[in-house]
N, C-alpha and C positions, 0 to 999 in steps of 0.2 A: 504493499499500499504507500501510496506518495503523497507527501505534504505540497505537491505543486500538479495543477492540473489546468486543462484548457476547455472550459465550456463553449467558448465561441473563436471561431478561426474563420478571418476574412476570406470570402469566396466558397465557403460551404453552406449547406442547409438553406440555400435559397436566397442568401444576401451577400452582395459585394462586399460589404464592410459592416462591422461591428464596433460601435462606439457608444461612450456615456454610460460606463457602469455605476450600478447602483446596487447595494445588498443589504439584506436584513434576515434574522434569524426567528423562527416562528416559534411559538408556546411549545411545540412538540419537539424543536432543535433541529427541523430542517432548514437548509441554506437556501435563499431564493436569491439567484444571481440574475438582475435586470439589466437591459442596455438597448440602444438603438440598433434595430436591424435596419441597415441601409440598403436598398433593393438595388440601385444602379450604379453607386459610385460611394466613395467616401465623403463626397460632400455633405456639407452642414444643412442642405436643403434637398428636396427631391421626395421620392417616394420612402418612407419611413414608418416602421412597426414600431412600438414597444416590444420586446420579445423578452421571455424568462427562462430559465433552467431550475432544476429543484434538486438538490441533493440531500440525501437521507444519511450520509455518512461524513457529515462535517465537512463538506467539498471536496472529498478525495474522488467521487465520480458523481455523474450527471445523469438525469433522466432527460427525456425527449424535449426537443424547443418547444415551446407553447408562445403563442401571440396573446399578450395581456392587454394590449391596446393597439388594434388595426389603423393604419394611416389611409387604408385603401389607396385612392390616387393621389393622397396629400400626405402630410407629415404629421406623425403622432411620437413626441420627442420629451426629453428631459424627464426620464422617469424619477418620480420621488417617493419611493415607497415607505411605508410605516407600520409597524404593528401595535394595533389598539390591545386594550385590556382585555376585551372579548376575546381574541384570538384573531378577529378580521383584518384582513390586510388591505390597507388604504394605499390607493396610487394615484398622485395628484401629478398632472402632466400638462403639456400645451399641445395645443394643434395650430397648424398653419397649412396654406396652401403651397404646393410643392414647388412652386417658383418664387415665393415669398423668401427672396435671401436677405441676410441681416444688413447688407448694405441698403438693399431697397426699402426694408423696413424702418431703418433709421434715417433714411431721406424722406420719408414721408409719401413715397409714392405707390404703397401697397393701399388699397382699400382695407377698412376696418374687418371687413367679414373674411377677408383673406389673410389678415396678419395673425400676430401671436396671440391666441386666447387660449384660457385656462380652464380644464375639465377636472372633474374626478370619478374614480370607479373602486369597487372594491370585489375583495374575493372572501369568502367564506370557508373555502375548502385548500386553504394555503397555497392559491395561484394555480390550482386546477382550471377552475373557471372563473369568468369574470362578469359583473353585473353590467349594465348598460351605462355610458357615459352620462355625467351630468355637467353641464357647462356652469361654472362659478365667477366668469370674467367680470360681471357688472359688480360684483362684490369686493375684488381684489387688485383690479388693474383701474388706474385713474385714467379718464378721457384723454389726456394729451399725452399719456406715456406711449411711445412708439414700439421698441423692441421689449420683451417679455420673456424671461426664461426662469423656470424654477430651478433650485439648487445648481449643480447636478449633485448626485450621492443621494443618500437616503434623507429621509425627513426625521423629526424628533416628535417623540411623546415624552412629556416632561412628568414629573412626579405627580403633578397636581391632574395630570388627566389631559391638560392642554397639548393640541398638535401645533408645533411651529414648522414652517417649510420655508427655509431661506429663499430668497430669489432676487432676481436684478432686472432693470429696466432701462430705458433711455427716454431722455427728455427732448423735446423739439429745440432746433437751434435758435439764437438770437443771432442779430447782426448779418454778418457775411458769410457765417458757417453755414454747413450743410446738413449738420446732425450726427455726422459719422466719426466726429471728432471726440477723442476718449474722454474729455470733460463731461460729455452729455450722458455717460452711465452713472447709476445711480443704484443703490442697494434698498431691499426691503424684504418684510417675510409675511406671510400669510398666516393666520392664528384661527384655531377652531376650539371651542370649548365643549362641544357635544358630538365629539368623533366623526367629525366631518360633515354634520348635517347642514350647518351654517358655517359662513366665513366671513373673515374681516380682517382689513389690513392691520399690520402692527408698526414697527418703526419704519421711517423712511429716512434715507440718508443720502441726501444730493449735495454734492460739493463741486459747483460748476466753476469754481475758481482753478480747478485741475491739480490741487496738491495730492488729494487721495479720492480715488474714485472707483467705488465698491461695484465689484462685478460677480462673477460666478462665487456662492457664499456657502460655508457649512457650518454646522452648530453642534454644539454640546451642551448637555447641563451639567454643571459642576456640582459638587458635592454640596457646596452651601446653598445651593438652590439657584444660583444666578445662570443665566444663559450666555456661554460663550460662543461669539461669532468671528469666523476667520475668512478673508475675502481675498480673491485675486484683484489685483490693481495694476492699471496700465498708465499711471500718472507720474509726475514728478516728484513724488516723495521718495525716501529711501527705500530701495529695494523693491519686490514686486507682489508683497502681501501687506496686509492690514488687518486689525482686529479690533473687536470693541466688545462690551459687556451688556448684558441686559439684567435689572434688579426686578422687573415686573413681568417676567415671561415672555419677553420678546416686545411687549407695547412700546416701550421706549428703549432707547440707548441711554447708559449712565454718561458717557461721553460720545461723540462721533466716532467713526473709524479715524483710528492713528495708526503709523507705519509700524510692521512687526519685521523689521530687517533681520531678525535672529533666524528666520525661516529663507535660507538662501536658496535661490533657484530660478527657473525661467519663468515668465509669464504663461501661468497654466493651472487649471482647476486644482484642488487639493482637497483632502478629507480630514476631519477630526472625530475622535472617540474619546470619551471618559470613561476609563476603568474606574470600578469602585473597589476593588480588591486584586492588586494593589491599588493606591490613590493616585492614578496615572493619565495625565491628558496627552493623547496622541494625536499627530499630524502625519498623514501620507502624502508623497509628493515628490516628483523628480527635484532632484538636489544639484544638478549639473548646471553651474552659472551659465545662463544665455542659451541653453540647451536642453529639450525634452528627453532628458536621459537621467539614468542612476537613480532608480527608483529607493526611496528613504523613509524610515520610519523615525520621526523627531519624537523626544518625550519632555514634557514640562511638568513639574512638580510646585509650581507656583502659579498655578491656574491662567498659563499662557504668558507670564511676562518673560519668560526666559526659556529657552529651549535646548536641547541636547541631542545628537545622534543616538539613537537606540538601536536602529538595524537598518544596514544597507544590503540591499536585494543582491543587487549587481549592478554592473556598468552599462547595461544595454540601454537602447533606447526606451523610453517610457514616458506616459503622460497621465491622463485623467486615472483616478483611483477611488476606491471607498473602502471603508473598515466597518467590520462587524465583530462583536463578542460571540465566537461559536460555542465555547463551553468555558468552564473556570479555568483551563488550562492554555486555552487558544484564542488567538485573535486571527480572524480572516481578512485578507487583503486581496481585494478584487481590482484589477489593474490592466491598462493598456501597455503592451510591450512587443517586442519582436527582435530579431535579430539585425534586421537592416532598417526597419520601422517600427514606431512605437505605434503603429494601429495595424499590424499582422494578426494580433490575437487579443482577447482578454483572456487573462490568466487568473487563477485563484491560487493564492499561496497561504498556507497554515503557519502562522508564526506562535513559537512557544511565548507566552507570558515571561516565563522566567529570563529570556533571551532579551527581553525588553527592559528590567530592570537592572 
């Protein structure tokens, strides 16, 4: 039995490419690996389904590919799954027309009906079958926002029961700008206090002077009950990441996002996970400066103020990732990697907790 497996490989099972991993562990201990199945190419637009595979042996082997959210002739993407207290799997995601590129959406040349809209569905049998989708765009997307993306990675269920889905958006431009400039990116989160029946906006963080611009964001609940948010940024602040804390379950931020230069690496998505035993906050992401490579797990014992390298996977190309606690002894890392490109496979790696401490 191996501690490394490959649930998704580009060009296999009907999809040219697999991207944007997310992972959760169900109440029975099954590991659910989600991603985007991109039908025609690796492009961020086009015909895209949200697909998943299920493992009942801790991620060592995987069952058949299933479609959790079909895109049809359009795009269903950015899966943000979360396990509820009832055992239900909630899946928040976006939909858009296949030809709605990020550039076009941010320029405002895409009709609202074809742009980025937000949906939710659920599974009561651990991902085998899924409910019909329900649109929640009006509750969680302001009318002037253009681009919109959930997570990537898993969503968060707090100890209070609240569901927190980190997300990002873009603002319309001013002056002579066209809307594609990085300083129009902003961050926010979606909140639900009734297991996904209704939704509302939590914090909104916009910084149009371009110092820190929140983008793809991940979250964890700290032992003291605060929520820690960590985000990708393409701004003029030091480094490529920023972070923030919330003391009210994501409704507001104690302070706006500030640079987190202790997490070195390229401009790329990352994932965070709070372990309770031991008390350790983890962050996964590529650590090679300026290149999507060198997948690394970093650890913090001071709620994200400082970080140390806890585990380096290898020196290969690597990009997006997600984390889950598989069992008391194991953390699961689901990540994009390959020998020549980060987008050849989505690989699952079991990492011993003792190796992180």
